[in-house]
C-alpha positions in Angstrom: -62.0 -27.7 4.5 -61.4 -28.6 0.9 -57.9 -29.6 -0.2 -56.3 -27.1 -2.5 -53.3 -29.3 -3.3 -51.6 -32.6 -2.6 -49.6 -30.9 0.1 -52.8 -29.9 2.0 -54.0 -33.5 1.8 -50.8 -35.0 3.1 -50.7 -32.6 6.1 -54.3 -33.6 6.9 -53.6 -37.3 6.6 -50.5 -37.0 8.8 -52.4 -35.0 11.4 -54.9 -37.8 11.7 -52.5 -40.7 11.7 -53.1 -41.9 8.1 -49.6 -41.1 6.8 -45.9 -41.8 7.4 -43.0 -39.8 6.1 -40.0 -41.8 4.7 -37.1 -39.6 5.4 -34.3 -42.0 4.3 -33.0 -41.4 0.7 -34.8 -43.7 -1.6 -34.2 -44.5 -5.2 -37.0 -44.0 -7.7 -35.5 -46.8 -9.7 -37.5 -49.8 -8.4 -37.1 -49.1 -4.7 -39.9 -46.6 -4.2 -42.3 -48.9 -6.0 -41.2 -51.9 -3.9 -41.8 -49.9 -0.7 -45.2 -48.9 -1.9 -46.2 -52.5 -2.7 -45.0 -53.8 0.7 -46.8 -51.1 2.6 -50.0 -51.6 0.6 -49.9 -55.4 1.2 -49.5 -54.7 4.9 -52.5 -52.5 5.0 -50.3 -49.6 5.8 -50.7 -45.8 5.7 -50.2 -43.2 2.9 -46.5 -42.5 2.1 -44.6 -39.3 1.8 -41.1 -39.7 0.3 -39.2 -36.6 1.4 -35.8 -37.5 0.2 -35.9 -38.8 -3.4 -32.6 -39.6 -5.1 -31.8 -37.3 -8.0 -34.9 -35.2 -7.7 -35.7 -32.0 -5.8 -39.4 -32.9 -5.6 -41.0 -35.0 -2.9 -43.4 -37.9 -3.8 -46.6 -39.4 -2.3 -48.3 -42.7 -2.8 -50.9 -45.1 -1.4 -53.3 -42.2 -0.7 -56.2 -44.5 -1.8 -54.6 -47.6 -0.3 -57.7 -48.4 1.8 -61.4 -47.6 1.6 -61.3 -46.2 5.1 -58.6 -43.6 4.1 -60.4 -42.7 0.9 -63.6 -42.1 2.8 -61.7 -40.0 5.3 -60.3 -37.8 2.5 -63.8 -37.2 1.1 -65.6 -37.2 4.5 -67.2 -33.8 3.9 -68.5 -34.5 0.3 -68.9 -38.2 -0.3 -72.5 -38.6 0.8 -73.6 -35.6 -1.3 -71.8 -36.9 -4.4 -73.4 -40.3 -3.9 -76.8 -38.6 -4.1 -75.9 -36.8 -7.3 -74.7 -40.0 -9.0 -77.8 -41.9 -7.7 -80.1 -39.3 -9.0 -78.5 -39.3 -12.4 -79.1 -43.1 -12.5 -82.7 -42.9 -11.1 -84.3 -39.4 -11.6 -87.6 -40.8 -10.1 -86.0 -41.0 -6.7 -86.3 -37.2 -6.3 -90.1 -37.4 -6.8 -90.4 -40.2 -4.2 -88.2 -38.7 -1.6 -87.6 -35.0 -2.6 -86.3 -34.0 0.9 -83.3 -36.3 0.5 -82.1 -34.5 -2.7 -82.6 -30.8 -1.8 -78.9 -30.2 -1.9 -78.3 -31.8 -5.4 -79.0 -28.7 -7.5 -76.6 -26.6 -5.4 -74.0 -29.3 -5.6 -74.1 -29.1 -9.4 -74.0 -25.4 -9.6 -71.2 -25.1 -7.1 -69.2 -27.7 -8.9 -68.9 -26.0 -12.3 -65.3 -25.4 -13.4 -64.0 -21.9 -12.7 -61.3 -20.1 -14.7 -58.5 -18.6 -12.6 -58.3 -14.9 -13.5 -55.7 -13.7 -11.0 -52.8 -16.0 -11.1 -52.5 -19.8 -10.9 -50.4 -21.7 -8.3 -49.2 -24.3 -10.9 -47.4 -21.6 -12.9 -45.1 -20.9 -10.0 -42.1 -22.5 -11.8 -41.0 -24.5 -14.8 -38.8 -27.6 -15.0 -37.8 -30.3 -17.5 -38.9 -33.9 -17.9 -35.6 -35.3 -16.5 -35.9 -33.3 -13.3 -39.2 -35.0 -12.4 -39.0 -38.2 -10.2 -38.1 -41.0 -12.6 -40.1 -43.7 -11.0 -39.6 -47.2 -12.5 -41.8 -49.9 -11.0 -40.7 -53.3 -12.3 -37.3 -54.6 -13.5 -38.2 -55.0 -17.1 -40.1 -51.7 -17.5 -39.0 -49.7 -20.5 -38.2 -46.6 -18.5 -39.8 -44.2 -16.0 -43.6 -43.8 -16.1 -46.2 -41.4 -14.8 -48.7 -43.8 -13.1 -51.3 -41.3 -11.9 -51.5 -38.9 -14.9 -54.7 -36.9 -15.6 -54.6 -36.5 -19.3 -56.7 -33.6 -20.5 -57.8 -33.0 -24.1 -60.4 -30.9 -25.8 -62.7 -31.5 -28.8 -61.1 -29.6 -31.7 -64.6 -28.8 -33.0 -66.0 -27.7 -29.7 -63.1 -26.3 -27.7 -63.4 -25.4 -24.0 -63.5 -27.3 -20.7 -67.1 -28.4 -20.9 -66.4 -30.5 -23.9 -63.1 -31.9 -22.6 -62.0 -35.4 -21.7 -60.0 -36.2 -18.5 -58.6 -39.7 -18.5 -55.8 -41.7 -16.9 -53.6 -43.1 -19.6 -50.0 -44.0 -18.8 -47.2 -41.7 -19.7 -43.6 -42.9 -20.4 -41.1 -40.3 -19.5 -37.8 -41.9 -20.5 -36.3 -44.9 -22.3 -36.8 -46.5 -25.7 -35.9 -44.0 -28.4 -37.7 -40.9 -27.0 -35.7 -37.7 -27.4 -34.9 -36.8 -23.7 -36.9 -33.8 -22.4 -38.6 -33.4 -25.8 -40.7 -36.5 -26.3 -42.8 -38.7 -24.0 -45.0 -41.7 -24.7 -48.8 -41.5 -24.5 -50.4 -45.0 -24.1 -54.2 -45.2 -24.4 -56.4 -48.2 -25.1 -59.7 -49.0 -26.6 -62.9 -47.1 -25.6 -61.0 -44.1 -24.3 -62.4 -40.5 -24.8 -59.1 -39.2 -25.9 -59.3 -41.4 -29.0 -62.3 -39.4 -30.3 -60.5 -36.2 -29.9 -57.4 -37.4 -31.6 -59.4 -38.8 -34.5 -61.0 -35.4 -35.1 -57.6 -33.6 -34.9 -56.1 -36.2 -37.3 -59.0 -35.6 -39.8 -58.1 -31.9 -39.9 -54.4 -32.6 -40.2 -53.8 -30.7 -36.9 -51.9 -31.7 -33.8 -53.9 -32.5 -30.7 -53.0 -30.3 -27.7 -52.6 -32.4 -24.6 -52.2 -31.3 -21.0 -51.0 -33.9 -18.4 -51.9 -32.9 -14.8 -50.1 -34.7 -11.9 -51.2 -34.3 -8.3 -53.7 -31.7 -7.0 -56.7 -32.5 -4.8 -57.2 -36.3 -4.6 -60.7 -35.9 -6.1 -59.1 -34.9 -9.4 -57.3 -38.2 -9.5 -60.4 -40.2 -8.8 -62.4 -38.2 -11.4 -60.1 -39.4 -14.2 -60.9 -43.1 -13.5 -64.6 -42.8 -12.6 -67.1 -44.6 -15.0 -69.3 -41.6 -15.0 -72.9 -41.6 -16.4 -73.2 -40.1 -19.9 -73.2 -36.3 -19.8 -71.6 -35.9 -16.4 -68.3 -34.1 -16.8 -65.2 -35.3 -15.0 -64.4 -31.7 -14.1 -67.8 -31.2 -12.5 -67.5 -34.5 -10.7 -64.0 -33.4 -9.4 -65.4 -30.2 -8.1 -68.3 -31.9 -6.4 -66.1 -34.5 -4.7 -63.4 -32.1 -3.6 -65.9 -29.5 -2.4 -63.9 -27.0 -4.4 -64.6 -26.0 -8.0 -62.1 -27.3 -10.6 -59.9 -24.2 -11.3 -58.1 -23.8 -14.6 -56.2 -21.3 -16.7 -54.8 -21.2 -20.2 -51.2 -20.7 -21.1 -50.0 -20.7 -24.7 -53.3 -22.2 -25.7 -53.1 -25.1 -23.3 -55.5 -25.7 -20.4 -53.7 -25.9 -17.1 -55.3 -27.2 -13.9 -54.5 -24.4 -11.4 -54.6 -26.7 -8.4 -52.4 -29.4 -10.0 -48.8 -29.9 -8.6 -47.4 -30.4 -12.1 -48.6 -29.9 -15.7 -46.9 -31.2 -18.8 -48.1 -29.7 -22.0 -47.4 -30.8 -25.5 -48.6 -31.8 -29.0 -49.6 -35.2 -30.5 -49.2 -35.0 -34.3 -51.3 -37.1 -36.7 -49.9 -40.6 -37.1 -46.7 -39.9 -35.2 -46.0 -43.0 -33.1 -43.0 -44.5 -31.3 -42.4 -47.8 -29.4 -43.8 -47.5 -25.8 -43.3 -50.1 -23.0 -42.8 -52.7 -21.7 -44.6 -51.9 -18.5 -45.7 -54.0 -15.5 -49.5 -53.8 -15.6 -52.6 -54.7 -13.6 -53.0 -58.2 -15.0 -49.8 -59.2 -13.3 -47.7 -59.4 -16.4 -45.8 -56.9 -18.6 -47.6 -55.2 -21.4 -45.0 -55.4 -24.1 -43.5 -52.8 -26.4 -45.9 -51.5 -29.1 -46.2 -48.3 -31.1 -48.3 -45.6 -29.4 -48.7 -41.9 -29.9 -45.6 -39.8 -29.0 -46.1 -36.4 -27.4 -43.9 -33.5 -28.3 -43.2 -31.7 -25.0 -44.0 -28.0 -24.9 -43.5 -27.0 -21.2 -43.4 -28.5 -17.7 -45.0 -26.4 -15.0 -45.1 -26.9 -11.2 -46.4 -25.2 -8.1 -44.5 -24.3 -5.0 -44.1 -27.3 -2.7 -45.1 -29.5 -5.5 -45.6 -33.2 -4.6 -45.4 -35.9 -7.3 -48.2 -38.4 -6.9 -47.7 -42.0 -8.0 -49.0 -45.5 -7.6 -47.8 -49.0 -8.5 -49.8 -51.5 -10.6 -49.2 -55.2 -10.7 -51.0 -58.5 -10.0 -54.1 -57.6 -7.9 -54.7 -56.6 -5.2 -52.9 -53.3 -5.6 -53.9 -49.7 -4.9 -56.1 -49.7 -8.0 -58.1 -52.5 -6.2 -58.9 -49.9 -3.5 -59.8 -47.4 -6.2 -62.3 -50.0 -7.5 -63.9 -50.3 -4.0 -64.3 -46.6 -3.7 -65.8 -46.4 -7.2 -68.3 -49.0 -6.3 -69.1 -47.2 -3.1 -69.9 -44.0 -5.2 -71.5 -45.4 -8.3 -73.6 -48.1 -6.6 -76.5 -48.9 -8.9 -75.5 -46.7 -11.9 -74.6 -49.6 -14.3 -77.7 -51.8 -13.5 -79.9 -48.7 -14.0 -78.5 -48.3 -17.5 -79.0 -51.9 -18.5 -82.6 -53.2 -18.1 -82.9 -56.4 -16.2 -79.3 -56.3 -14.8 -79.1 -56.4 -11.0 -75.3 -56.3 -10.5 -72.0 -56.9 -12.2 -68.5 -57.5 -10.8 -65.4 -57.0 -12.9 -63.3 -59.4 -10.9 -60.2 -57.7 -9.6 -58.2 -60.9 -8.9 -58.6 -61.9 -12.6 -57.2 -58.6 -13.8 -60.7 -56.8 -14.1 -61.4 -57.1 -17.8 -60.8 -60.8 -18.3 -63.7 -61.9 -16.1 -67.1 -60.4 -15.4 -69.7 -61.9 -13.1 -73.3 -60.8 -13.5 -76.8 -61.4 -12.2 -79.9 -60.6 -14.3 -83.6 -61.3 -14.4 -85.0 -64.2 -16.3 -88.7 -63.3 -16.9 -89.3 -64.1 -20.6 -91.4 -67.2 -20.1 -92.7 -67.4 -16.6 -95.5 -69.8 -17.8 -93.0 -72.6 -18.5 -92.0 -74.9 -15.7 -88.6 -75.8 -17.3 -86.4 -72.7 -17.4 -83.4 -72.0 -19.4 -81.2 -68.9 -20.2 -83.2 -66.4 -22.3 -83.4 -62.9 -20.9 -80.0 -63.1 -19.3 -78.6 -63.7 -22.8 -80.1 -60.4 -24.0 -78.6 -58.8 -20.9 -75.2 -60.4 -21.7 -75.3 -58.8 -25.1 -76.1 -55.4 -23.5 -73.1 -55.8 -21.1 -70.7 -56.7 -23.9 -71.8 -53.5 -25.7 -71.5 -51.2 -22.7 -68.4 -49.0 -22.4 -65.3 -50.7 -21.1 -67.3 -53.8 -20.2 -67.2 -54.6 -23.9 -63.5 -55.6 -23.4 -64.5 -58.5 -21.1 -63.3 -61.9 -22.2 -65.3 -64.2 -19.9 -68.9 -63.2 -18.9 -70.5 -65.5 -16.4 -74.2 -64.6 -15.9 -76.9 -66.2 -13.8 -80.6 -65.6 -13.0 -81.5 -63.8 -9.9 -84.8 -65.7 -9.6 -82.8 -69.0 -8.9 -81.3 -67.5 -5.7 -82.3 -63.9 -4.7 -79.6 -63.9 -2.0 -76.7 -64.5 -4.4 -74.2 -61.7 -5.0 -71.4 -61.3 -7.6 -68.9 -60.3 -4.9 -69.3 -63.6 -3.2 -67.2 -65.2 -5.9 -67.0 -68.8 -4.7 -70.7 -69.0 -4.0 -71.3 -67.5 -7.5 -69.1 -70.2 -9.1 -70.9 -72.9 -7.1 -74.3 -71.6 -8.2 -73.3 -71.5 -11.9 -71.5 -74.9 -12.0 -74.5 -76.6 -10.3 -76.8 -75.4 -13.1 -74.8 -74.9 -16.3 -75.5 -77.1 -19.3 -72.3 -77.2 -21.4 -74.3 -78.5 -24.4 -76.4 -75.4 -24.5 -75.0 -72.5 -22.4 -71.8 -71.5 -24.0 -71.9 -68.6 -26.5 -68.7 -67.5 -28.2 -67.6 -64.3 -30.0 -64.5 -64.9 -32.1 -61.9 -62.5 -33.7 -63.1 -59.6 -31.6 -61.6 -57.0 -29.3 -60.3 -57.6 -25.8 -58.2 -55.6 -23.3 -55.1 -54.1 -24.8 -53.1 -55.4 -21.9 -54.3 -59.0 -22.3 -51.8 -61.1 -24.2 -53.8 -64.3 -24.1 -55.4 -63.5 -27.5 -54.3 -63.6 -31.1 -52.7 -60.2 -31.2 -52.8 -56.7 -29.7 -56.5 -55.9 -28.8 -57.5 -59.1 -30.5 -59.0 -62.3 -29.0 -62.4 -63.8 -28.3 -65.2 -63.8 -25.7 -67.5 -66.4 -24.2 -70.7 -66.0 -22.3 -71.5 -68.7 -19.8 -75.2 -68.4 -18.8 -77.0 -70.5 -16.2 -80.6 -70.5 -15.3 -83.0 -73.1 -13.9 -82.9 -76.0 -11.6 -79.8 -77.6 -10.0 -78.5 -80.2 -12.5 -75.7 -81.8 -10.4 -74.1 -82.0 -7.0 -70.6 -80.6 -7.0 -67.8 -82.8 -5.6 -65.2 -81.6 -3.1 -63.0 -84.7 -3.1 -61.1 -86.3 -6.0 -62.8 -89.3 -7.5 -61.2 -92.5 -6.2 -60.9 -93.9 -9.7 -59.4 -90.8 -11.3 -56.3 -91.5 -13.4 -54.6 -89.3 -15.8 -52.6 -90.0 -19.0 -48.8 -89.5 -19.1 -47.7 -86.0 -18.6 -50.8 -84.9 -16.6 -50.2 -84.9 -12.9 -51.1 -83.5 -9.5 -54.9 -83.0 -9.7 -56.0 -80.6 -7.0 -59.5 -79.4 -6.0 -59.6 -75.6 -6.8 -63.3 -75.0 -6.0 -66.3 -77.3 -5.5 -66.7 -78.9 -8.9 -63.4 -77.7 -10.3 -60.1 -79.5 -10.6 -56.7 -77.9 -11.4 -54.4 -80.3 -13.3 -50.7 -79.8 -13.9 -50.2 -80.4 -17.6 -47.1 -80.7 -19.8 -45.6 -77.3 -20.7 -47.3 -75.7 -23.7 -45.1 -75.8 -26.8 -47.2 -75.5 -30.0 -51.0 -75.3 -30.7 -50.8 -78.6 -32.6 -49.1 -80.4 -29.7 -51.5 -78.9 -27.2 -54.6 -80.1 -29.2 -53.1 -83.6 -29.3 -52.5 -83.5 -25.6 -56.0 -82.4 -24.8 -57.5 -84.9 -27.1 -55.5 -87.6 -25.4 -56.7 -86.3 -22.0 -60.3 -86.1 -23.1 -60.3 -89.6 -24.5 -58.7 -91.0 -21.4 -61.2 -89.3 -19.0 -64.2 -90.3 -21.2 -63.0 -93.9 -20.9 -63.3 -93.7 -17.1 -67.1 -93.6 -17.5 -69.8 -90.9 -17.2 -69.9 -91.1 -13.4 -66.1 -90.5 -12.8 -66.3 -86.7 -13.2 -70.0 -86.3 -12.7 -69.4 -83.8 -9.8 -66.6 -82.0 -11.6 -68.0 -79.9 -14.5 -64.8 -77.8 -14.8 -61.2 -78.9 -15.4 -58.4 -76.3 -15.6 -55.1 -77.3 -17.2 -52.2 -75.2 -15.8 -48.4 -75.2 -15.2 -48.7 -75.8 -11.5 -51.9 -77.3 -10.1 -51.0 -76.9 -6.5 -50.4 -73.2 -6.9 -53.6 -72.7 -8.9 -55.7 -74.5 -6.4 -54.0 -73.0 -3.3 -56.6 -70.2 -3.0 -59.4 -68.5 -4.9 -57.1 -65.6 -5.9 -54.6 -67.9 -7.7 -57.4 -69.8 -9.4 -59.0 -66.7 -10.9 -55.7 -65.2 -11.9 -54.3 -68.3 -13.7 -57.6 -69.5 -15.3 -58.8 -66.2 -16.7 -55.6 -64.3 -17.6 -53.9 -67.2 -19.4 -56.7 -68.4 -21.6 -58.4 -67.2 -24.8 -61.9 -68.7 -25.0 -61.9 -69.6 -28.7 -58.6 -71.3 -28.6 -58.3 -72.6 -25.0 -61.8 -73.9 -24.2 -62.2 -77.7 -24.9 -64.4 -80.4 -23.5 -64.9 -84.1 -23.0 -67.1 -85.5 -25.7 -67.3 -82.2 -27.5 -69.4 -81.5 -30.6 -70.3 -78.8 -33.1 -73.9 -78.6 -34.2 -75.1 -75.9 -36.6 -72.1 -73.8 -35.7 -72.8 -74.1 -31.9 -70.0 -75.7 -29.9 -70.6 -77.6 -26.7 -69.5 -80.7 -24.8 -71.4 -83.5 -23.0 -68.8 -84.0 -20.4 -66.6 -81.7 -18.3 -65.4 -78.4 -19.7 -61.6 -78.0 -20.1 -59.9 -74.6 -19.9 -56.3 -74.7 -21.0 -54.7 -72.0 -18.8 -51.1 -72.9 -19.4 -48.6 -70.2 -20.2 -48.2 -70.0 -24.0 -45.2 -68.8 -26.0 -46.9 -65.6 -27.0 -47.9 -64.6 -23.5 -46.2 -61.7 -21.7 -43.9 -62.6 -18.9 -45.3 -62.4 -15.3 -44.0 -59.7 -12.9 -41.2 -60.8 -10.6 -39.7 -58.6 -7.9 -36.0 -57.9 -7.6 -34.6 -59.7 -4.5 -31.8 -57.1 -4.0 -34.4 -54.3 -3.9 -36.6 -56.3 -1.5 -33.7 -56.5 0.9 -33.3 -52.7 0.9 -36.9 -52.4 1.7 -36.5 -54.8 4.6 -34.0 -52.3 6.1 -36.7 -49.6 6.3 -38.8 -52.0 8.4 -36.0 -52.7 10.9 -35.9 -50.9 14.2 -35.1 -47.2 13.6 -36.4 -47.3 10.1 -39.3 -45.2 8.9 -41.4 -48.3 8.3 -40.6 -50.1 11.5 -43.8 -51.7 12.8 -45.5 -51.3 9.4 -43.8 -53.9 7.2 
């Protein structure tokens, strides 16, 4: 049966052994988030917090903590929705195998949003912002945040649910200089649908009406983060995946999700901003305090037995990693179908998603030449960097499928080996400078500002990658502890980064020293990564990806041995050097509170709710 609420979902998960109740009183200030992180890391169940300090509402998290559990929640609808999305990506499939898609028209019709005419569960009661669970995830967070908000807006020129946008943009409930119970922060980034709606409202000098849904059927949460094909409404998708049409009503001119557990309504007035943040985010650092729209609170609604849904973000993997796995399971070939010649793309979770994309494309432009080089895959790379949120990518590494048809982007170490065996640093680096990157990425030159690089490799193997340090490798003063991070890649502990001028001098000294060792010394090592701790960086692939691609800005931090600039093209004849040291302008990394961790340990002791789980 379709879930009508979060409560329905929790009861079902508990009945089938996918959930545990935490009955001890827990503090929403840091403790609940710490519990969530520990349980997720242990591969544990969904959590139902039934005794939340200073709140009369219960809370739930880790619903999507594993792909297995997500598939269980959508066990009655997942296959049908996959067919709808696949058909949207490839309409010809219905002509080739029509019997497989007979249910698709009915899925669409039965998923249309439906207005509630005879009462709405979410209008059962009203409360205030300070009565909601005030969940703070990390010690330096600016206050309590909503981490699974479904932010609903309508086009002021075309009002109504069919022209609406449903997105997940973080909401700050307290802290900074927000007026308690009257103001909350609305943080949204580049390439978000709400921005179009606010731009139109601003042009008319009118406030944008905003409704924030929390909870409801799990399909509603997923619909807000899905990269849906153009023209496929989030509300229709939510109805199809939940097996129950998205129900809504209007109160005081605001749209309310009838099945939500909570709805916060309010106004965003033109050019009215306030400082929002800091907030521990999915790159593994704090996003710092910046001005973002402030929302004037109108009302806070809730249903009977309302459950507050939340998640915790931080250095991957976290629950949003599992979100990504489910999204990939559903969307499959949608993105490749939209970009000709693209076979697959992977926004690498361990690198914070947007900083690093791996892609495989076709290279068919000149099949009559025996010597092959990147051509078509450069065209594909430009398409990728102009496609939706992939345009926020900082590093795009792309290779040709024809060179190894068995290669996949999710086999990350094999992908790096393939690329490093073939890449020509004199030719295959293509930069974009002074452009937009992810709002949460502080490696660049300012908020939303940084650079991009495409590394494209096609053709024959050019080198054999080494997996042992060269016997004659020496380093200049201050550079120590070289460690093999990947075949062909060395992580080197460098002096702490102080200023750009000093850093350039240090790297020039290193380059000259390594060049003096002779061309063969680093022949099997095309990539060198400078970092603050070479042993940590090389310890595992996860660390290498996180350090290298979250702590570097291509235009400023890519250097090379025997480098040159020719007709505005930069390259190097020796190894490429990426400076992935922490810079003074970087945001601080997330660090857990030891006292809170000890309290979580107690829940895992004998007699605690999490005994045997953590």
